[in-house]
N, C-alpha and C positions, 0 to 999 in steps of 0.2 A: 505492499500499499504505498503510495505517494505521501509525501509529509502536506501539512496543512499551508505552511509558508509556502512550498511547490504550489501547491492549488492556487492560493491567491496571487501568486507573480502569473501564472497564465491569466489567471482572469485580470489582473491588470492588463498584461499584453492583449487578452479579447477585449478590453473596454479601447485600448487606442487603435485595433482596427478598427473596428465599428465606428468609431469616431471620425476615421481618414477619409480622404476623399476619394476612396475607392468606388469603384463601379460595384453593385448587390452582387453579381459573380463573384466579382475579386475578393469582396467581404467574406461571404460564404466559402469561397474555398482556403481563404487564409484561416478560419476559423476552425471549419471542419479538420483541417490538416493539423494544427496545432493542439484540437481534442484529442485526435484518434491518437497523436504521440504522446500528449499528456498522459489519456486514461488506458495506453497499451492495448487498444481496441483495433481488431482487423479490419474495419470498415465503419465510415461514418456516411451517413445521409442526411440530406436537407430536402424536404419536401415544403412545398408552396401551397397553400389553397386557393383552388379559383371558385369562388362561390357560384359566379354564374352559370358556369359550368357545371359545376358541382363535381369538379375532380381534384386529386391532389398529384399533381405533378414534382417530379424529380428534378431539384434546381442543382444539386451540388452530390459529388462523390468523392470520399476521399482515394487518394492515389492507392492506397491498398485494395480497394476494391475493382476488378479487371472491367474493360472495358465491355466488354459482354454484358456481364450483370447490369451497368448503368445502361446500356441499350434496352435489356430486356424493362427495366424498372422506369423506363422513360416516361409514360404513361400512365398512371394507374389508377383506377376509378376508386373513386371514394368507399366503396362498398367493402374493397380489399384491402388487405393488409392490417397490422398492428398500428398505424398511423392514422386509420379511420377511428379506431374506438379513441385515441390520444384526441384526435380532433374532436371528434363529437361530445366528447366528455371532458375536452381543457384538463386534463389529469395526468401523471406522471403512470407508467408502467415500465416495471424493472422486472423484467424474467429472467430466471437463472433455476438450477444448470440448464436445463433442458427448455428453453424459449420455443423451439422450433414444435415441441408437442401441445401449446398453449391454443388452443382456437382461434384465439386474436392475431394469432402471427400465421401468417401464408405461405407457406413454402412453394420458391420455384425450386425444378429440380436443377435447376442450372446455379443457382446458389451454393455457395461453402455451407458446410452443416456447420449453421450457429448456434453453439451453446446456450448462449447469455444475447439477451438485447435489453439494452436502456432505452424507453421514447420519453421523450418530453416535449411538451408544446412550446412554441416559441410565440410567446403572447405580447400583444400591442396594445393598451389601455385594457387589460383584463381579458381580452378576445384572443384565442389561439388565431395566430395568422399563418402559422407553419408548424413543423413537426420536424425535431430533432432527434438522430436514433445512434446510435451505439453498439455496434454487435463483436460479440467474442467468438472464436472459434472453440477455445478451450473453455473448460466449465469456469465459473465467475461468478462471485458474490457479488452484488453492489454495494456497497457501504453506504452510509448515510451522510458521510463526509462528499463522496463521489458523488454520490446524485445529489448532494445540493449546490455542490460545482457545476454539474451539466445545467439544472436546472437556472442557476443564475447565469451562466453563459446564454441558453436560450433565451432568457428575458432580453440580455443586449442584443442578441441578435433579431428578436423579435421589434426592439425598436428600429433599429437599422433596417427591417425589412418595410416598415411603415415610411420611415423616411423616404428611402428610396424609391418606395410605389409612388408617394406624392413627387419626388423629381421625376419620376417616370412619366406620370400623368400631365406634371406641367409642361414636358418636351413635349408630348402628343398635343395638348391643346395649343402650344408656342408652334409648332409645324403646321398645325390643323390653319391655326388663325395665318399664317404668312403662307401658306399655300391658297386659302382663301382670296387675302390680298393680291397673291399675283394672279389667279384667275379673273378677278375685276378687273385688275387692271389692262389685262391682255382683253378682255370683251371690250372694255373702252374703248383700247387704240384699234383692236379689227373695227369696231363701230365706227371710228373717225375714219378709217380706211376707205371705207366702204362709201361712206359720205362723200370722200375726196374722188373715187371712182363713179360714182352717179353721177356728178358734177361735172367732170371732164369730159367723159365718153358718154353721157347719156342712156345710161342703163339703169334697173330697176334694182331694189334693195337684195332680191334674191340673185340677180344677174352679176352685182358686184362680189357679192358672196361667193358664188360659185367661179369668179374669175381668180380671186385671192385662193381659194382650195385648190384649182385645178392648178395655179401657178406653183402652191407648196406642195404638191403631188408630183410635176415636176423637175424642180428644183431639187429635191428631197431638202425642203428647209422647213421648220415650223411654221404656221402663220403668221405667228405673230412675227416673227424676223420681216415678213413680207409686209407686214401692217407697218411695223417701223419704217420700213424702206419707201413705202409708199409716200407716210407722213413726212419724213424726211425731205422727201424730193419735191414737196408743197411747202414746204417750210422754206427749203430754199428759193425755190420758183416768188415766192413771196416776199422773202428777203430781197433780191435781186430787182422785183418790178418795183418797192418803195425804193431802192437806192436809185434803182433809171428815175422815176418820179421827181425824185429830192433833185438830182443832178440838172435835170430841166428847167426845174425852178429856178437853180442858182444860175442858168445860163441867160437866161432870159432877165 
């Protein structure tokens, strides 16, 4: 059993990780790698809860778990695995020494024969937003000290998950707003270009639009680029006309 001082130092390091500017995937990768080593676990997984899809998705796995196992666990229904119980009950599960025999632990024949499992909710505001699991291939009795350390680590991770979710949502909304503004600008420029073509070539709105679209197809350029070119040409012509008129006034 590791010392209390060592586990406290691990928690301090986890605190530094979750408060860093790493991405959520980077935070999860660092935390589970550190926990797996600190707790001498053979595997450590983090599942995140997708409430809308009613799924638990594996978001991270320690290096000790092989890629094939990671692929099998990539998407898990909430009705499966010990994570279902932890998520729905928002409670800790410590299974040993034969965790695979527990009805809450779904066995995959490709999995190592884990003898112990510790699964804790990653909470934010008291609600479970994910599940952190540690697995041992050898018989392992989880001590209160070990469980307490993992629970605290999961609480830190839960806060990081929430903050990262806010950041991702803000980034998504910012991107959508930017795309909406770009689309609105594009429509305005295309409408202006259509008006110029209508005036120059004495054509209808539909004919002007079809002209721009056909030129876009033939030149393999976006319609927006062509619209900007038409507008630029019109602006240059107007400028030249203005200069010519002013020059004529001066000459008189």
